[in-house]
Each structure stands twice: as C-alpha cells, then as structure tokens.
C-alpha positions as CSV (number, residue, x, y, z in Angstrom):
1,M,134.8,147.2,108.6
2,L,136.5,145.5,111.6
3,F,139.0,148.3,112.3
4,A,139.4,151.9,111.5
5,H,139.8,152.6,107.8
6,D,143.4,153.8,108.2
7,T,144.3,150.7,110.3
8,E,143.0,148.4,107.6
9,C,144.7,150.3,104.8
10,S,148.0,150.2,106.7
11,L,147.7,146.5,107.5
12,I,147.1,145.8,103.8
13,A,149.9,148.0,102.7
14,A,152.4,146.4,105.2
15,A,151.5,142.9,104.0
16,A,151.8,144.0,100.4
17,L,155.2,145.5,101.1
18,V,156.5,142.4,102.8
19,N,155.2,140.3,99.9
20,T,157.2,142.4,97.4
21,A,160.2,140.3,98.4
22,G,158.5,137.2,97.4
23,R,159.3,133.8,96.1
24,D,158.9,135.1,92.5
25,G,161.8,137.5,93.0
26,E,162.0,141.2,93.6
27,L,158.6,142.8,93.0
28,L,159.8,146.2,93.9
29,P,162.7,146.3,91.4
30,D,162.8,150.0,90.6
31,V,161.5,153.5,91.4
32,A,158.6,153.0,89.0
33,A,157.4,150.0,91.0
34,L,157.7,152.0,94.2
35,D,155.6,154.8,92.5
36,A,153.0,152.2,91.6
37,F,153.0,150.9,95.2
38,F,152.7,154.5,96.5
39,D,149.7,155.1,94.3
40,R,148.0,151.7,94.8
41,H,148.1,152.1,98.6
42,N,147.0,155.7,98.5
43,Y,150.0,157.2,100.3
44,S,150.1,160.9,100.5
45,G,152.8,163.4,101.3
46,R,156.4,163.4,100.5
47,H,157.7,160.9,97.8
48,E,161.1,161.5,96.4
49,H,161.1,159.0,93.5
50,T,164.8,158.1,94.2
51,E,166.9,155.0,94.5
52,A,167.7,155.9,98.1
53,E,164.0,156.1,99.0
54,L,163.5,152.7,97.2
55,R,166.4,151.2,99.3
56,A,164.9,152.6,102.5
57,V,161.5,151.1,101.8
58,R,163.0,147.7,100.8
59,E,165.0,147.7,104.1
60,L,161.8,147.9,106.0
61,R,160.5,144.6,104.7
62,P,162.4,142.1,107.0
63,R,161.3,144.0,110.1
64,L,157.7,144.0,109.1
65,R,157.9,140.3,108.0
66,R,159.2,139.4,111.4
67,I,155.9,140.5,112.9
68,W,154.1,137.7,111.1
69,H,156.5,135.1,112.5
70,A,156.8,136.4,116.1
71,E,154.9,135.9,119.3
72,P,153.1,138.8,121.0
73,P,156.0,139.9,123.3
74,E,158.3,140.2,120.3
75,I,155.6,141.8,118.1
76,V,155.2,144.5,120.8
77,S,158.9,145.0,120.9
78,I,159.1,145.4,117.1
79,V,156.2,147.8,117.1
80,N,157.5,149.9,120.0
81,G,160.9,149.9,118.4
82,L,159.6,151.3,115.1
83,L,157.5,153.9,116.9
84,L,160.4,155.0,119.1
85,E,162.9,155.0,116.3
86,H,160.8,157.3,114.2
87,K,159.6,159.5,117.1
88,A,156.0,158.8,116.4
89,L,153.6,161.3,117.9
90,P,150.0,160.4,117.0
91,Q,147.7,163.2,115.9
92,L,144.3,163.4,114.3
93,I,144.4,164.8,110.8
94,E,142.1,165.0,107.8
95,H,143.3,165.6,104.2
96,D,142.5,164.7,100.6
97,D,138.8,164.2,101.3
98,E,139.6,161.5,103.9
99,P,137.9,161.7,107.3
100,Y,139.9,162.2,110.5
101,H,142.5,159.5,111.0
102,L,145.8,159.2,112.8
103,H,149.1,160.4,111.5
104,S,152.0,159.8,113.7
105,V,154.8,161.5,111.8
106,P,154.6,164.6,109.6
107,R,153.4,164.2,106.0
108,D,156.8,165.4,104.8
109,A,158.6,162.6,106.7
110,P,160.4,160.2,104.4
111,L,158.2,157.6,102.8
112,A,159.9,154.7,104.5
113,T,159.4,156.4,107.9
114,R,155.7,156.9,107.2
115,I,155.3,153.3,106.0
116,A,157.1,152.0,109.1
117,V,155.1,154.1,111.6
118,E,151.7,153.6,109.9
119,G,152.3,149.8,109.8
120,A,153.4,149.9,113.5
121,M,150.3,151.9,114.5
122,A,148.1,149.4,112.7
123,M,149.9,146.5,114.4
124,A,149.4,148.2,117.7
125,D,145.7,148.3,117.0
126,L,145.7,144.5,116.4
127,V,147.6,143.9,119.6
128,R,145.2,146.1,121.6
129,A,142.2,144.4,120.1
130,G,143.6,140.9,120.7
131,E,143.4,140.2,117.0
132,L,147.0,139.1,116.2
133,S,145.5,135.8,114.8
134,R,144.5,137.8,111.8
135,L,148.2,137.9,110.7
136,R,149.0,134.7,108.9
137,I,151.3,133.0,106.4
138,C,149.7,131.8,103.1
139,D,148.4,128.2,103.4
140,Y,149.6,127.3,99.9
141,P,152.6,125.0,100.0
142,D,155.9,126.7,99.1
143,C,154.4,130.2,99.5
144,A,155.8,132.3,102.2
145,N,153.7,135.4,101.5
146,V,152.0,137.0,104.5
147,V,148.3,137.5,104.8
148,V,146.1,139.9,106.8
149,D,142.7,138.3,107.3
150,L,140.2,141.1,107.6
151,S,137.2,138.9,106.9
152,R,134.5,138.8,109.5
153,N,134.7,135.0,109.9
154,R,138.5,134.9,109.9
155,S,138.4,132.5,106.9
156,R,141.1,133.9,104.6
157,R,143.9,131.4,104.1
158,F,145.7,132.5,101.0
159,C,147.6,135.5,99.8
160,E,146.8,137.6,96.7
161,A,149.3,135.8,94.5
162,G,146.8,133.4,93.0
163,C,147.5,130.7,95.6
164,G,143.8,130.2,96.4
165,N,143.2,129.4,92.7
166,R,146.2,127.1,92.5
167,A,145.0,125.3,95.7
168,A,141.5,124.9,94.2
169,V,142.9,123.5,90.9
170,T,145.1,121.1,92.8
171,A,142.2,119.9,94.9
172,Y,140.0,119.5,91.8
173,R,142.6,117.5,90.0
174,A,143.1,115.3,93.1
175,R,139.3,114.6,93.3
176,R,139.1,113.9,89.7
177,A,142.0,111.5,89.8
178,A,140.5,109.7,92.8
179,S,137.1,109.3,91.1
180,R,138.9,107.6,88.1
181,S,140.5,105.0,90.4
C-alpha cells in the first residue's frame, strides 16, 4: 500500500465518480446506480436515496475531473476550496471494523459533501507526497476517463473500462497485419 487505506479508497472512488460521466453516456442514471456506487466504494453514514442527492453527487464530477487536468497551483486551489466550502475538520475515527482513519465531516453530512471532502483530503495527500503524477487520463485514444495509478512502478496507463484490452487487441491486429505484408 502506497498511501493510507482511506486515501487510496477515496482516490479510487473519486476517479470512479468522475468516470460515471463517461463517453458511453451517463453511468449514474438513477438512484439505484448511486446506491450501487455507495455500496461498491464502501461509503458509510447518511445516504438519502433521493433524486436531490443524486443531482448533488453528479454536480461534483466536473470539479473533481478538473483536478486531473490542472497544474499543482490550481489543484491546491480546488482542494482548498472543497475543504473550505464544506467546513472540513479532520478527526481520527474508527467504525464498521475499520482501523482509525480520517473523517473531515460528520458521518451524517450529505453524501455529496462526504465524497467531496474525502476526495479533497486524498488529493491533499497526493500533493503533500509529491505524487500528483499518479493522476492520469486513460491512454486509449478517444477515452477521456481518469486514472489513479496506485501501482508501485507507476505503470498503469488505462482506465477500468476495458481500454487496456482494446489497446492490446489493436496492437495484436497491427502486428499480425504487418507480419502478413
């Protein structure tokens, strides 16, 4: 593990949320999809299961996506803005059989607030560690999904949408065509 467990989970969840507004259309189309996202990323605390909550979470995506396209001064500004806007106050907490980790807003804060602050705190850890190069855009042509590279050797190039497989198939076909020529 390169970073604290909660940092890695928050980075992965932030990237996954950004990618729900992907090239294949809306991947967070309804409350049921938000419920699945909530469960998949092991969020705890308040979850209202409402259209208003879904809209608030969707509205967060462009701000988070901007982090992947920005330079460090702007990233710091975005992170600080999210933390200030949501009145983040980091505290150590343990719950649900998880070891101590940071929560910066109460567990009963709205889901969009918790996602924003947890993502901002994780990005703050990347800034502090000088590891912003771990934030990338998928290398597959025509894919704009974001990637968090948590590999030790910093080798991850593709998102989770099958782009790595498509790239391998394309390369294979190109080699095969070249060998026939």
